[in-house]
C-alpha positions as CSV (number, residue, x, y, z in Angstrom):
1,X,0.1,0.2,0.0
2,X,2.9,2.3,0.9
3,X,4.4,1.8,-2.1
4,X,1.0,2.5,-3.7
5,X,1.3,6.2,-2.4
6,X,-1.8,4.7,-0.1
7,X,-1.3,5.6,3.4
8,X,-4.3,7.2,4.7
9,X,-7.6,5.2,4.4
10,X,-10.7,7.2,2.6
11,X,-13.7,7.1,4.4
12,X,-15.4,4.3,3.0
13,X,-12.3,2.3,3.3
14,X,-12.2,2.9,6.9
15,X,-15.8,2.4,7.8
16,X,-16.1,-1.3,6.3
17,X,-12.5,-2.8,6.3
18,X,-12.8,-3.8,9.5
19,X,-16.2,-5.8,8.8
20,X,-15.1,-6.9,5.4
21,X,-12.0,-8.3,7.1
22,X,-14.1,-10.3,9.5
23,X,-16.5,-11.6,6.8
24,X,-19.5,-9.7,7.3
25,X,-21.5,-9.3,4.3
26,X,-21.4,-5.2,3.4
27,X,-24.3,-3.2,1.9
28,X,-22.1,0.4,0.9
29,X,-23.6,3.0,-0.5
30,X,-20.0,5.7,-1.6
31,X,-20.4,8.0,-4.5
32,X,-18.3,7.5,-7.5
33,X,-14.7,8.2,-6.4
34,X,-15.0,8.0,-3.1
35,X,-12.6,4.5,-2.7
36,X,-15.0,2.2,-2.5
37,X,-12.4,-0.2,-5.3
38,X,-9.8,-0.6,-2.3
39,X,-13.0,-1.1,0.1
40,X,-13.5,-4.0,-0.9
41,X,-11.1,-5.2,-2.9
42,X,-8.2,-5.3,0.2
43,X,-10.7,-7.6,2.2
44,X,-10.9,-9.7,-0.8
45,X,-7.6,-10.3,-1.4
46,X,-6.6,-10.6,2.2
47,X,-9.4,-13.3,3.4
48,X,-8.3,-15.0,-0.6
49,X,-4.3,-14.7,0.0
50,X,-2.6,-18.4,0.7
51,X,-5.1,-20.2,-1.3
52,X,-4.8,-21.5,-4.4
53,X,-7.9,-22.1,-7.2
54,X,-7.9,-25.0,-9.4
55,X,-8.9,-24.6,-13.2
56,X,-11.6,-23.1,-14.0
57,X,-12.4,-22.4,-10.5
58,X,-12.3,-18.6,-8.9
59,X,-12.2,-18.2,-5.4
60,X,-13.3,-14.5,-5.4
61,X,-15.5,-12.6,-7.8
62,X,-16.2,-8.8,-8.7
63,X,-19.1,-8.6,-10.9
64,X,-19.2,-4.9,-13.0
65,X,-21.3,-4.0,-15.5
66,X,-19.1,-2.0,-17.9
67,X,-15.8,-3.2,-19.5
68,X,-14.4,0.2,-18.4
69,X,-15.1,-0.5,-15.4
70,X,-13.6,-4.2,-15.1
71,X,-10.4,-2.6,-16.5
72,X,-10.3,0.1,-13.8
73,X,-10.9,-2.8,-11.2
74,X,-8.2,-4.8,-12.9
75,X,-5.9,-2.5,-12.4
76,X,-6.5,-1.0,-9.1
77,X,-5.8,-4.5,-7.5
78,X,-3.5,-5.8,-9.5
79,X,-0.4,-4.1,-7.3
80,X,-2.0,-5.9,-4.2
81,X,-2.9,-9.3,-5.7
82,X,0.6,-9.7,-7.0
83,X,2.0,-8.9,-3.5
84,X,-0.2,-12.1,-1.8
85,X,0.7,-13.9,-5.3
86,X,-2.7,-14.2,-6.2
87,X,-3.8,-14.4,-10.1
88,X,-6.3,-12.4,-11.3
89,X,-8.2,-12.7,-14.4
90,X,-10.6,-10.4,-16.2
91,X,-13.5,-11.4,-18.5
92,X,-15.7,-9.1,-20.7
93,X,-17.2,-9.1,-24.1
94,X,-15.7,-7.3,-26.8
95,X,-12.6,-9.0,-26.5
96,X,-10.9,-12.3,-26.7
97,X,-13.6,-15.3,-25.3
98,X,-10.7,-17.3,-26.4
99,X,-7.6,-15.7,-24.4
100,X,-10.2,-15.2,-21.8
101,X,-11.1,-19.5,-21.8
102,X,-7.4,-20.1,-21.5
103,X,-6.6,-17.6,-18.4
104,X,-9.4,-19.6,-16.8
105,X,-8.0,-23.0,-18.2
106,X,-4.6,-22.1,-16.5
107,X,-6.4,-20.6,-12.8
108,X,-6.7,-17.8,-11.1
109,X,-8.1,-17.0,-7.6
110,X,-9.7,-13.7,-8.2
111,X,-12.2,-13.0,-11.3
112,X,-13.6,-9.8,-12.6
113,X,-16.7,-10.3,-14.8
114,X,-19.2,-8.5,-16.2
115,X,-22.3,-10.6,-16.0
116,X,-22.9,-11.6,-19.8
117,X,-19.1,-12.6,-20.5
118,X,-19.3,-14.5,-17.4
119,X,-22.1,-16.5,-18.1
120,X,-21.2,-17.6,-22.0
121,X,-18.2,-18.7,-20.4
122,X,-19.9,-20.7,-17.8
123,X,-22.3,-22.3,-20.7
124,X,-18.9,-23.2,-22.3
125,X,-17.8,-25.2,-19.5
126,X,-14.5,-22.6,-19.4
127,X,-15.7,-21.6,-15.7
128,X,-17.7,-23.0,-12.4
129,X,-18.5,-21.1,-9.6
130,X,-18.8,-23.1,-6.9
131,X,-15.6,-22.3,-5.2
132,X,-16.3,-18.5,-4.9
133,X,-16.3,-18.0,-1.1
134,X,-15.8,-14.0,-1.8
135,X,-18.2,-12.0,-3.9
136,X,-18.7,-8.8,-5.2
137,X,-21.2,-6.4,-7.1
138,X,-19.9,-3.2,-7.8
139,X,-21.9,-0.2,-9.4
140,X,-24.6,-2.6,-8.7
141,X,-27.8,0.2,-9.5
142,X,-26.0,0.6,-13.1
143,X,-26.1,-2.9,-14.0
144,X,-30.0,-2.6,-12.5
145,X,-30.4,0.2,-15.2
146,X,-29.0,-1.6,-17.9
147,X,-31.2,-4.7,-17.5
148,X,-28.4,-7.3,-16.3
149,X,-30.5,-8.1,-13.1
150,X,-31.4,-11.5,-14.0
151,X,-28.1,-12.5,-15.3
152,X,-26.9,-11.3,-11.8
153,X,-29.5,-13.1,-9.5
154,X,-28.5,-16.5,-11.6
155,X,-24.3,-16.1,-11.4
156,X,-25.3,-15.3,-7.6
157,X,-27.5,-18.4,-6.9
158,X,-24.2,-20.3,-8.5
159,X,-21.7,-19.3,-5.9
160,X,-21.2,-20.5,-2.4
161,X,-24.2,-20.6,-0.1
162,X,-22.6,-19.5,2.9
163,X,-19.8,-17.0,1.4
164,X,-19.6,-13.5,1.9
165,X,-20.8,-10.8,-0.4
166,X,-20.4,-7.0,-0.5
167,X,-22.8,-5.0,-2.5
168,X,-21.3,-1.2,-3.5
169,X,-23.9,1.1,-5.3
170,X,-24.0,5.1,-5.8
171,X,-28.0,4.8,-4.7
172,X,-29.6,2.3,-3.0
173,X,-33.5,1.4,-4.7
174,X,-35.7,-0.7,-4.6
175,X,-33.7,-3.3,-7.5
176,X,-30.6,-3.1,-4.9
177,X,-33.1,-3.8,-2.4
178,X,-34.7,-7.1,-3.8
179,X,-30.7,-8.5,-4.3
180,X,-29.6,-7.4,-0.6
181,X,-32.9,-9.3,0.6
182,X,-32.5,-12.4,-1.7
183,X,-28.2,-13.0,-1.0
184,X,-26.8,-10.7,1.9
185,X,-27.1,-12.0,5.3
186,X,-27.4,-9.3,8.0
187,X,-25.3,-7.1,6.4
188,X,-23.5,-4.3,7.4
189,X,-25.1,-0.9,5.7
190,X,-22.4,1.7,5.5
191,X,-22.9,4.9,3.4
192,X,-20.9,8.1,2.5
193,X,-23.0,10.8,1.8
194,X,-22.8,11.8,-1.8
195,X,-23.7,15.4,-1.0
196,X,-21.4,15.6,1.4
197,X,-18.7,14.9,-1.1
198,X,-20.4,17.4,-3.8
199,X,-20.5,20.0,-1.2
200,X,-17.2,20.2,-0.4
201,X,-15.1,19.0,-3.5
202,X,-17.7,19.9,-6.5
203,X,-18.9,22.6,-7.8
204,X,-22.5,22.5,-10.5
205,X,-22.9,24.9,-12.6
206,X,-26.2,25.4,-15.0
207,X,-25.2,27.8,-18.2
208,X,-28.4,28.7,-20.1
209,X,-27.7,29.4,-23.4
210,X,-29.3,30.9,-26.3
211,X,-30.1,28.5,-29.0
212,X,-28.5,25.0,-30.3
213,X,-25.8,27.2,-32.1
214,X,-24.6,29.3,-29.7
215,X,-24.4,25.9,-27.4
216,X,-21.7,24.5,-30.0
217,X,-20.1,27.3,-29.8
218,X,-20.0,27.9,-25.9
219,X,-18.8,24.3,-26.2
220,X,-16.1,24.8,-28.5
221,X,-14.5,27.4,-26.3
222,X,-15.0,25.4,-23.4
223,X,-13.0,22.4,-25.1
224,X,-10.4,24.6,-25.9
225,X,-9.4,25.5,-22.2
226,X,-5.9,24.7,-20.9
227,X,-6.4,21.1,-19.0
228,X,-8.0,18.0,-19.9
229,X,-12.4,17.7,-19.9
230,X,-15.0,15.2,-20.5
231,X,-18.0,16.3,-22.6
232,X,-21.1,13.9,-22.5
233,X,-23.2,14.2,-25.4
234,X,-26.7,12.1,-26.3
235,X,-25.6,9.8,-29.3
236,X,-22.7,8.2,-30.6
237,X,-23.4,10.2,-33.7
238,X,-23.3,13.4,-32.0
239,X,-19.9,12.1,-30.0
240,X,-18.5,11.4,-33.7
241,X,-20.0,15.1,-35.5
242,X,-18.6,17.3,-32.3
243,X,-15.4,15.7,-31.6
244,X,-14.6,16.4,-36.0
245,X,-15.6,19.7,-34.9
246,X,-13.5,20.4,-32.1
247,X,-10.1,19.0,-34.2
248,X,-11.4,21.3,-37.4
249,X,-11.2,24.1,-34.8
250,X,-8.1,23.2,-33.2
251,X,-8.6,21.1,-30.3
252,X,-7.5,17.4,-29.5
253,X,-10.3,15.7,-29.4
254,X,-11.5,12.7,-29.7
255,X,-15.0,10.5,-29.6
256,X,-15.5,7.7,-27.5
257,X,-18.7,5.7,-27.4
258,X,-19.9,2.0,-27.9
259,X,-19.7,2.2,-31.5
260,X,-15.7,1.7,-30.9
261,X,-14.5,-1.9,-30.4
262,X,-12.8,-2.2,-26.6
263,X,-9.0,-2.2,-27.9
264,X,-9.7,1.5,-29.6
265,X,-11.9,2.4,-26.7
266,X,-8.4,1.4,-24.4
267,X,-6.3,3.5,-27.2
268,X,-8.0,6.5,-26.4
269,X,-8.3,6.9,-23.1
270,X,-4.8,6.0,-23.0
271,X,-4.4,9.1,-25.1
272,X,-6.6,11.1,-23.0
273,X,-4.7,10.5,-20.0
274,X,-1.4,10.9,-21.5
275,X,-2.6,14.1,-22.9
276,X,-2.7,13.4,-26.2
277,X,-6.4,13.7,-26.2
278,X,-7.4,16.9,-24.5
279,X,-10.8,16.6,-24.5
280,X,-12.9,13.3,-24.8
281,X,-16.5,13.5,-26.3
282,X,-18.4,11.0,-24.6
283,X,-21.7,9.2,-24.4
284,X,-22.9,7.4,-21.2
285,X,-20.8,4.6,-22.0
286,X,-17.8,6.6,-20.3
287,X,-19.9,7.8,-17.8
288,X,-19.1,5.4,-14.9
289,X,-16.3,2.9,-14.2
290,X,-13.4,5.4,-15.8
291,X,-11.1,7.4,-13.8
292,X,-8.5,9.5,-14.8
293,X,-6.9,11.4,-12.5
294,X,-6.5,15.5,-11.7
295,X,-9.6,15.8,-14.0
296,X,-10.9,18.9,-13.3
297,X,-14.3,19.2,-15.0
298,X,-17.0,17.8,-17.1
299,X,-19.5,19.3,-19.3
300,X,-22.7,18.1,-20.3
301,X,-22.8,19.2,-23.7
302,X,-26.6,17.2,-24.0
303,X,-28.5,17.1,-20.1
304,X,-28.7,14.0,-18.9
305,X,-32.3,12.6,-18.6
306,X,-32.4,11.3,-15.2
307,X,-30.4,12.4,-12.1
308,X,-28.4,8.8,-11.6
309,X,-26.8,9.6,-14.9
310,X,-25.7,12.9,-13.8
311,X,-24.2,12.2,-10.2
312,X,-22.4,9.2,-12.6
313,X,-21.0,11.6,-15.4
314,X,-20.4,14.0,-12.8
315,X,-18.1,11.2,-10.4
316,X,-15.7,11.8,-13.4
317,X,-14.3,14.8,-12.1
318,X,-13.3,15.7,-7.9
319,X,-12.8,11.8,-7.2
320,X,-11.4,10.9,-3.9
321,X,-10.9,14.1,-2.2
322,X,-9.7,16.4,-5.0
323,X,-11.9,19.2,-6.4
324,X,-13.8,19.4,-9.7
325,X,-16.6,21.2,-11.5
326,X,-19.7,20.0,-13.7
327,X,-21.4,22.2,-16.3
328,X,-24.5,22.2,-17.8
329,X,-25.3,23.4,-21.1
330,X,-29.3,24.3,-20.9
331,X,-31.6,25.6,-23.8
332,X,-34.6,27.3,-23.1
333,X,-37.0,24.7,-23.5
334,X,-34.9,22.4,-21.1
335,X,-35.1,24.6,-18.6
336,X,-38.0,22.7,-16.6
337,X,-36.7,19.4,-17.1
338,X,-33.3,20.6,-15.5
339,X,-34.9,22.1,-12.6
340,X,-36.6,18.5,-11.8
341,X,-33.6,16.9,-12.1
342,X,-31.4,18.8,-9.9
343,X,-34.0,18.2,-7.4
344,X,-34.2,14.7,-7.7
345,X,-30.4,14.5,-7.2
346,X,-30.2,16.9,-4.3
347,X,-27.6,19.4,-5.8
348,X,-28.6,23.2,-5.7
349,X,-26.0,24.6,-8.9
350,X,-25.0,27.6,-9.6
351,X,-27.2,29.1,-12.3
352,X,-25.6,31.8,-15.1
353,X,-27.0,32.9,-18.2
354,X,-24.0,33.6,-20.7
355,X,-23.2,33.5,-24.5
356,X,-19.9,32.3,-26.1
357,X,-18.6,35.8,-26.0
358,X,-18.8,35.8,-22.3
359,X,-16.1,36.3,-20.2
360,X,-18.2,34.9,-17.1
361,X,-17.8,31.6,-18.9
362,X,-14.1,31.8,-19.2
363,X,-14.2,32.5,-15.4
364,X,-16.5,29.3,-14.6
365,X,-14.4,27.0,-17.4
366,X,-11.4,28.2,-18.4
367,X,-13.0,28.5,-21.8
368,X,-11.1,30.1,-24.6
369,X,-10.8,30.9,-28.3
370,X,-9.4,27.9,-30.2
371,X,-6.6,28.3,-32.5
372,X,-8.8,27.5,-35.8
373,X,-6.1,25.3,-36.7
374,X,-7.0,21.8,-37.8
375,X,-5.4,19.0,-35.9
376,X,-5.5,15.3,-37.1
377,X,-5.2,12.6,-34.1
378,X,-5.9,9.5,-35.9
379,X,-8.8,7.6,-34.3
380,X,-7.0,4.3,-33.2
381,X,-6.9,1.0,-35.0
382,X,-6.6,-2.3,-33.4
383,X,-2.9,-3.7,-34.5
384,X,-3.0,-6.7,-37.0
385,X,-1.1,-9.5,-35.2
386,X,1.7,-9.6,-37.9
387,X,2.3,-6.0,-37.5
388,X,3.3,-6.0,-33.8
389,X,6.9,-8.1,-34.3
390,X,7.7,-5.0,-36.9
391,X,10.9,-3.3,-36.4
392,X,10.5,0.2,-35.3
393,X,10.2,-0.2,-31.4
394,X,9.5,1.9,-28.6
395,X,11.8,5.1,-29.3
396,X,13.7,4.0,-32.2
397,X,13.4,4.1,-36.0
398,X,13.0,7.1,-38.4
399,X,9.9,8.5,-37.3
400,X,11.2,10.0,-33.8
401,X,9.5,8.3,-30.2
402,X,7.0,6.5,-32.1
403,X,9.2,4.1,-33.9
404,X,8.7,3.5,-37.3
405,X,7.0,5.5,-40.4
406,X,4.6,7.5,-39.3
407,X,2.6,10.0,-42.0
408,X,2.0,13.6,-40.3
409,X,-1.0,13.8,-37.5
410,X,-0.8,9.6,-37.3
411,X,0.8,7.7,-34.6
412,X,3.8,5.9,-34.6
413,X,3.1,1.9,-34.1
414,X,6.3,0.5,-32.8
415,X,6.7,-3.1,-31.6
416,X,4.1,-2.1,-28.8
417,X,2.8,0.8,-30.2
418,X,4.6,3.5,-28.1
419,X,5.2,6.8,-28.6
420,X,3.5,9.2,-31.3
421,X,5.9,10.3,-34.2
422,X,6.8,13.6,-36.2
423,X,4.0,15.5,-36.2
424,X,1.5,13.3,-34.5
425,X,-1.0,13.5,-32.1
426,X,0.9,14.4,-29.2
427,X,1.6,17.6,-30.7
428,X,4.9,19.2,-32.9
429,X,7.9,17.2,-34.0
430,X,8.6,16.3,-30.6
431,X,5.5,13.9,-30.8
432,X,4.6,12.5,-27.4
433,X,4.3,9.3,-25.2
434,X,1.6,7.4,-26.2
């Protein structure tokens, strides 16, 4: 923990760990970014350490709603799993089921999974859950929202009947209550009040704009700010269109949505995390489970229709005690609905009428005029297997840090696709680390 810079527990960790380490069932409510991954993960690993699983028979399981969250949980827990000699397997849709089957056949003590892919692997005979002694449901409310509840119930019926179960959710509604009554035994309830974190670390702004044209102009100026920003829109098509508009305006932007393959989405996220992309235009597929450090602004270009979506979108910023702002652009015909949504979310936002030329817009968001010089950031493409062994690895070859030959505006693809080459998306002749 110290090597990872973890020295003081966050509130939900301090509250839950004594009970979870003792084997009690846990019902935890925590704001996204409140530290709940380690709250359940450390107990799960500590209680599983010292055991060895049989092939295809994990000993502990974390169920999550999305591929992104599965990867996030895996990345967060891997250093600690390695420290106690536990093997992890991640099984999600959109990735090779053959490779996932092989990992399970070799044996893994800890399984991180999305419900649909895990169901497929069980039906293939590649996994069984009767040895699972510790089960975690993370972001349980989103699993219910996405219609996974029948699959989740079926999976939970397959684990050890007297095993430990921990359920974490940003919101607790009737669907979650049903799960609790069915599968948790005398659970200890821990709740970290979402509004407490919002009051102290997160600002909420509603910006009234005149019309659709002015909204696009306002959003473009915000995207051109000095610093990274996630901008949420309603549809995949809108995400692609707005990202294209931003690139043409001189903003290093990329779209992230369910229409992209998982490897493409992973590479786009890498570009955003390392600064090659500064404006990430996303649909709700990115609203949960993606942790980007030091992100201080989220913009709802298209307002969400549900207060839970608002809370989860906003949860991308002000994570784990950091500060941040959530800005929502609202057209005249959306005002009434936005007022209702904020009331449901328990938030009292600061409301400001703005135009794209207002100084107040810059003060709130850091908005500025984009350069107007078009930028090319290539949409990451999956690398064919035969190209992965070509010469021109990291830091070598004629195209600078990317390796290999790179045309202007593209990323270098060396042996491991690292670096970004001359004139690439990293910017300028120096490129940037990919």
